[in-house]
PDB file of N, CA, C and O in Angstrom:
ATOM      1  N   MET A   1       5.912  13.111  21.208  1.00  0.00           N
ATOM      2  CA  MET A   1       4.863  13.228  19.561  1.00  0.00           C
ATOM      3  C   MET A   1       5.906  13.564  18.611  1.00  0.00           C
ATOM      4  O   MET A   1       5.848  13.115  17.467  1.00  0.00           O
ATOM      5  N   GLU A   2       6.767  14.246  18.953  1.00  0.00           N
ATOM      6  CA  GLU A   2       7.363  14.879  17.541  1.00  0.00           C
ATOM      7  C   GLU A   2       8.252  14.011  16.856  1.00  0.00           C
ATOM      8  O   GLU A   2       8.416  13.947  15.638  1.00  0.00           O
ATOM      9  N   THR A   3       9.057  13.057  18.136  1.00  0.00           N
ATOM     10  CA  THR A   3      10.017  11.784  17.922  1.00  0.00           C
ATOM     11  C   THR A   3       9.092  10.993  16.886  1.00  0.00           C
ATOM     12  O   THR A   3       9.585  10.680  15.802  1.00  0.00           O
ATOM     13  N   LEU A   4       7.641  10.627  17.207  1.00  0.00           N
ATOM     14  CA  LEU A   4       6.853   9.668  16.474  1.00  0.00           C
ATOM     15  C   LEU A   4       6.520   9.928  15.060  1.00  0.00           C
ATOM     16  O   LEU A   4       6.445   9.144  14.114  1.00  0.00           O
ATOM     17  N   LEU A   5       6.323  11.298  15.131  1.00  0.00           N
ATOM     18  CA  LEU A   5       5.757  11.865  13.866  1.00  0.00           C
ATOM     19  C   LEU A   5       7.126  11.714  12.988  1.00  0.00           C
ATOM     20  O   LEU A   5       6.886  11.174  11.909  1.00  0.00           O
ATOM     21  N   ARG A   6       8.311  12.006  13.149  1.00  0.00           N
ATOM     22  CA  ARG A   6       9.343  11.750  12.571  1.00  0.00           C
ATOM     23  C   ARG A   6       9.677  10.194  12.276  1.00  0.00           C
ATOM     24  O   ARG A   6      10.412  10.040  11.301  1.00  0.00           O
ATOM     25  N   LEU A   7       9.347   9.233  12.816  1.00  0.00           N
ATOM     26  CA  LEU A   7       9.706   8.106  12.972  1.00  0.00           C
ATOM     27  C   LEU A   7       8.802   7.617  11.817  1.00  0.00           C
ATOM     28  O   LEU A   7       9.154   6.824  10.945  1.00  0.00           O
ATOM     29  N   VAL A   8       7.339   8.321  11.956  1.00  0.00           N
ATOM     30  CA  VAL A   8       6.513   7.567  10.695  1.00  0.00           C
ATOM     31  C   VAL A   8       6.703   8.312   9.549  1.00  0.00           C
ATOM     32  O   VAL A   8       6.021   7.921   8.602  1.00  0.00           O
ATOM     33  N   VAL A   9       7.512   9.392   9.307  1.00  0.00           N
ATOM     34  CA  VAL A   9       7.833  10.156   7.983  1.00  0.00           C
ATOM     35  C   VAL A   9       9.075   8.936   7.552  1.00  0.00           C
ATOM     36  O   VAL A   9       8.878   8.261   6.541  1.00  0.00           O
ATOM     37  N   VAL A  10      10.293   8.723   8.355  1.00  0.00           N
ATOM     38  CA  VAL A  10      11.299   7.581   7.831  1.00  0.00           C
ATOM     39  C   VAL A  10      10.921   6.692   7.352  1.00  0.00           C
ATOM     40  O   VAL A  10      11.481   6.195   6.375  1.00  0.00           O
ATOM     41  N   VAL A  11       9.654   6.123   7.988  1.00  0.00           N
ATOM     42  CA  VAL A  11       9.687   4.632   7.770  1.00  0.00           C
ATOM     43  C   VAL A  11       8.534   4.533   6.408  1.00  0.00           C
ATOM     44  O   VAL A  11       8.298   3.496   5.788  1.00  0.00           O
ATOM     45  N   THR A  12       7.982   5.723   6.173  1.00  0.00           N
ATOM     46  CA  THR A  12       6.887   6.008   4.938  1.00  0.00           C
ATOM     47  C   THR A  12       7.964   5.904   3.749  1.00  0.00           C
ATOM     48  O   THR A  12       7.933   5.062   2.851  1.00  0.00           O
ATOM     49  N   LEU A  13       8.932   6.928   3.915  1.00  0.00           N
ATOM     50  CA  LEU A  13      10.045   7.241   2.906  1.00  0.00           C
ATOM     51  C   LEU A  13      10.932   5.586   2.736  1.00  0.00           C
ATOM     52  O   LEU A  13      11.471   5.144   1.721  1.00  0.00           O
ATOM     53  N   LEU A  14      10.863   5.145   3.675  1.00  0.00           N
ATOM     54  CA  LEU A  14      11.965   3.975   3.261  1.00  0.00           C
ATOM     55  C   LEU A  14      11.013   2.957   2.364  1.00  0.00           C
ATOM     56  O   LEU A  14      11.362   2.452   1.297  1.00  0.00           O
ATOM     57  N   ILE A  15       9.490   2.726   3.145  1.00  0.00           N
ATOM     58  CA  ILE A  15       8.826   2.209   2.087  1.00  0.00           C
ATOM     59  C   ILE A  15       8.448   2.728   0.664  1.00  0.00           C
ATOM     60  O   ILE A  15       8.159   1.826  -0.123  1.00  0.00           O
ATOM     61  N   LEU A  16       8.408   3.642   0.314  1.00  0.00           N
ATOM     62  CA  LEU A  16       8.533   4.365  -1.043  1.00  0.00           C
ATOM     63  C   LEU A  16       9.572   4.296  -1.708  1.00  0.00           C
ATOM     64  O   LEU A  16       9.484   4.311  -2.935  1.00  0.00           O
ATOM     65  N   MET A  17      10.588   4.221  -1.193  1.00  0.00           N
ATOM     66  CA  MET A  17      11.931   3.918  -1.850  1.00  0.00           C
ATOM     67  C   MET A  17      11.935   2.455  -2.521  1.00  0.00           C
ATOM     68  O   MET A  17      12.018   2.144  -3.709  1.00  0.00           O
ATOM     69  N   PHE A  18      11.807   1.585  -1.255  1.00  0.00           N
ATOM     70  CA  PHE A  18      11.577   0.539  -1.689  1.00  0.00           C
ATOM     71  C   PHE A  18      10.713  -0.049  -2.425  1.00  0.00           C
ATOM     72  O   PHE A  18      11.207  -0.998  -3.032  1.00  0.00           O
ATOM     73  N   CYS A  19       9.491   0.144  -2.647  1.00  0.00           N
ATOM     74  CA  CYS A  19       8.954  -0.061  -3.696  1.00  0.00           C
ATOM     75  C   CYS A  19       9.178   0.949  -5.210  1.00  0.00           C
ATOM     76  O   CYS A  19       8.749   0.574  -6.302  1.00  0.00           O
ATOM     77  N   PHE A  20       9.671   1.815  -5.071  1.00  0.00           N
ATOM     78  CA  PHE A  20       9.905   2.501  -6.546  1.00  0.00           C
ATOM     79  C   PHE A  20      11.242   1.637  -6.724  1.00  0.00           C
ATOM     80  O   PHE A  20      11.576   1.704  -7.907  1.00  0.00           O
ATOM     81  N   VAL A  21      11.931   1.025  -6.145  1.00  0.00           N
ATOM     82  CA  VAL A  21      13.353   0.239  -6.538  1.00  0.00           C
ATOM     83  C   VAL A  21      12.369  -1.138  -7.422  1.00  0.00           C
ATOM     84  O   VAL A  21      12.278  -1.356  -8.630  1.00  0.00           O
ATOM     85  N   GLU A  22      11.781  -1.828  -6.316  1.00  0.00           N
ATOM     86  CA  GLU A  22      10.933  -2.737  -6.560  1.00  0.00           C
ATOM     87  C   GLU A  22      10.526  -2.439  -8.006  1.00  0.00           C
ATOM     88  O   GLU A  22      11.279  -2.871  -8.878  1.00  0.00           O
ATOM     89  N   VAL A  23       9.514  -1.808  -8.349  1.00  0.00           N
ATOM     90  CA  VAL A  23       8.819  -1.377  -9.692  1.00  0.00           C
ATOM     91  C   VAL A  23      10.314  -1.199 -10.591  1.00  0.00           C
ATOM     92  O   VAL A  23      10.525  -1.951 -11.543  1.00  0.00           O
ATOM     93  N   MET A  24      11.146  -0.316 -10.259  1.00  0.00           N
ATOM     94  CA  MET A  24      12.377  -0.221 -11.404  1.00  0.00           C
ATOM     95  C   MET A  24      12.707  -1.399 -11.953  1.00  0.00           C
ATOM     96  O   MET A  24      12.817  -1.542 -13.170  1.00  0.00           O
ATOM     97  N   SER A  25      12.928  -2.520 -10.930  1.00  0.00           N
ATOM     98  CA  SER A  25      13.628  -3.731 -11.449  1.00  0.00           C
ATOM     99  C   SER A  25      12.482  -4.561 -11.859  1.00  0.00           C
ATOM    100  O   SER A  25      12.880  -5.683 -12.174  1.00  0.00           O
ATOM    101  N   HIS A  26      11.267  -4.433 -11.967  1.00  0.00           N
ATOM    102  CA  HIS A  26      10.379  -5.280 -12.402  1.00  0.00           C
ATOM    103  C   HIS A  26       9.801  -4.465 -13.514  1.00  0.00           C
ATOM    104  O   HIS A  26       8.627  -4.793 -13.687  1.00  0.00           O
ATOM    105  N   ARG A  27      10.104  -3.735 -14.149  1.00  0.00           N
ATOM    106  CA  ARG A  27       9.553  -2.652 -15.181  1.00  0.00           C
ATOM    107  C   ARG A  27       8.835  -3.448 -16.310  1.00  0.00           C
ATOM    108  O   ARG A  27       7.715  -3.174 -16.740  1.00  0.00           O
ATOM    109  N   GLU A  28       9.547  -4.364 -16.689  1.00  0.00           N
ATOM    110  CA  GLU A  28       9.104  -5.283 -18.050  1.00  0.00           C
ATOM    111  C   GLU A  28       7.602  -6.024 -17.552  1.00  0.00           C
ATOM    112  O   GLU A  28       6.780  -6.551 -18.302  1.00  0.00           O
ATOM    113  N   ARG A  29       7.536  -5.911 -16.308  1.00  0.00           N
ATOM    114  CA  ARG A  29       6.165  -6.498 -15.424  1.00  0.00           C
ATOM    115  C   ARG A  29       5.184  -5.673 -14.858  1.00  0.00           C
ATOM    116  O   ARG A  29       4.639  -5.902 -13.778  1.00  0.00           O
ATOM    117  N   ILE A  30       4.915  -4.539 -15.717  1.00  0.00           N
ATOM    118  CA  ILE A  30       4.395  -3.459 -15.050  1.00  0.00           C
ATOM    119  C   ILE A  30       3.202  -3.695 -15.086  1.00  0.00           C
ATOM    120  O   ILE A  30       2.478  -3.042 -14.334  1.00  0.00           O
ATOM    121  N   GLY A  31       2.497  -4.895 -16.138  1.00  0.00           N
ATOM    122  CA  GLY A  31       0.978  -4.756 -16.103  1.00  0.00           C
ATOM    123  C   GLY A  31       0.350  -5.681 -15.299  1.00  0.00           C
ATOM    124  O   GLY A  31      -0.865  -5.847 -15.402  1.00  0.00           O
ATOM    125  N   SER A  32       1.237  -6.515 -14.248  1.00  0.00           N
ATOM    126  CA  SER A  32       1.180  -7.606 -13.487  1.00  0.00           C
ATOM    127  C   SER A  32       0.838  -6.788 -12.056  1.00  0.00           C
ATOM    128  O   SER A  32       1.730  -7.079 -11.259  1.00  0.00           O
ATOM    129  N   TYR A  33       0.103  -6.094 -11.594  1.00  0.00           N
ATOM    130  CA  TYR A  33       0.135  -5.214 -10.566  1.00  0.00           C
ATOM    131  C   TYR A  33      -0.669  -6.138  -9.296  1.00  0.00           C
ATOM    132  O   TYR A  33      -0.376  -6.254  -8.106  1.00  0.00           O
ATOM    133  N   GLN A  34      -1.491  -6.567  -9.884  1.00  0.00           N
ATOM    134  CA  GLN A  34      -2.516  -7.473  -8.845  1.00  0.00           C
ATOM    135  C   GLN A  34      -1.441  -8.780  -8.101  1.00  0.00           C
ATOM    136  O   GLN A  34      -1.324  -8.981  -6.892  1.00  0.00           O
ATOM    137  N   SER A  35      -0.801  -9.482  -9.126  1.00  0.00           N
ATOM    138  CA  SER A  35      -0.179 -10.338  -8.794  1.00  0.00           C
ATOM    139  C   SER A  35       1.077  -9.885  -7.487  1.00  0.00           C
ATOM    140  O   SER A  35       1.417 -10.504  -6.479  1.00  0.00           O
ATOM    141  N   TYR A  36       1.498  -8.660  -7.997  1.00  0.00           N
ATOM    142  CA  TYR A  36       2.512  -8.179  -7.444  1.00  0.00           C
ATOM    143  C   TYR A  36       2.340  -7.633  -6.487  1.00  0.00           C
ATOM    144  O   TYR A  36       3.327  -7.425  -5.782  1.00  0.00           O
ATOM    145  N   GLY A  37       0.916  -7.125  -6.005  1.00  0.00           N
ATOM    146  CA  GLY A  37       0.530  -6.891  -4.401  1.00  0.00           C
ATOM    147  C   GLY A  37       0.071  -8.021  -3.851  1.00  0.00           C
ATOM    148  O   GLY A  37       0.131  -7.853  -2.633  1.00  0.00           O
ATOM    149  N   HIS A  38      -0.333  -9.026  -4.082  1.00  0.00           N
ATOM    150  CA  HIS A  38      -0.616 -10.085  -3.427  1.00  0.00           C
ATOM    151  C   HIS A  38       0.661 -11.046  -3.112  1.00  0.00           C
ATOM    152  O   HIS A  38       0.600 -11.963  -2.293  1.00  0.00           O
ATOM    153  N   MET A  39       1.688 -10.759  -3.775  1.00  0.00           N
ATOM    154  CA  MET A  39       3.333 -11.601  -3.665  1.00  0.00           C
ATOM    155  C   MET A  39       3.884 -10.541  -2.397  1.00  0.00           C
ATOM    156  O   MET A  39       4.562 -11.138  -1.560  1.00  0.00           O
ATOM    157  N   ARG A  40       3.709  -9.197  -2.161  1.00  0.00           N
ATOM    158  CA  ARG A  40       4.184  -8.692  -1.639  1.00  0.00           C
ATOM    159  C   ARG A  40       3.353  -8.442   0.051  1.00  0.00           C
ATOM    160  O   ARG A  40       3.930  -8.054   1.067  1.00  0.00           O
ATOM    161  N   LEU A  41       1.984  -8.773  -0.070  1.00  0.00           N
ATOM    162  CA  LEU A  41       1.400  -8.729   1.299  1.00  0.00           C
ATOM    163  C   LEU A  41       1.813 -10.458   1.658  1.00  0.00           C
ATOM    164  O   LEU A  41       1.519 -10.949   2.748  1.00  0.00           O
TER     165      LEU A  41
END
């Protein structure tokens, strides 16, 4: 149970860091969040 919780936390942090890097690299297109979300899904 403790290992599962730790795994969830690590995965969440990785996803947040990835999203942060993507947003920073596409900062000039910050207004197109709808198409951005559809591309990632």
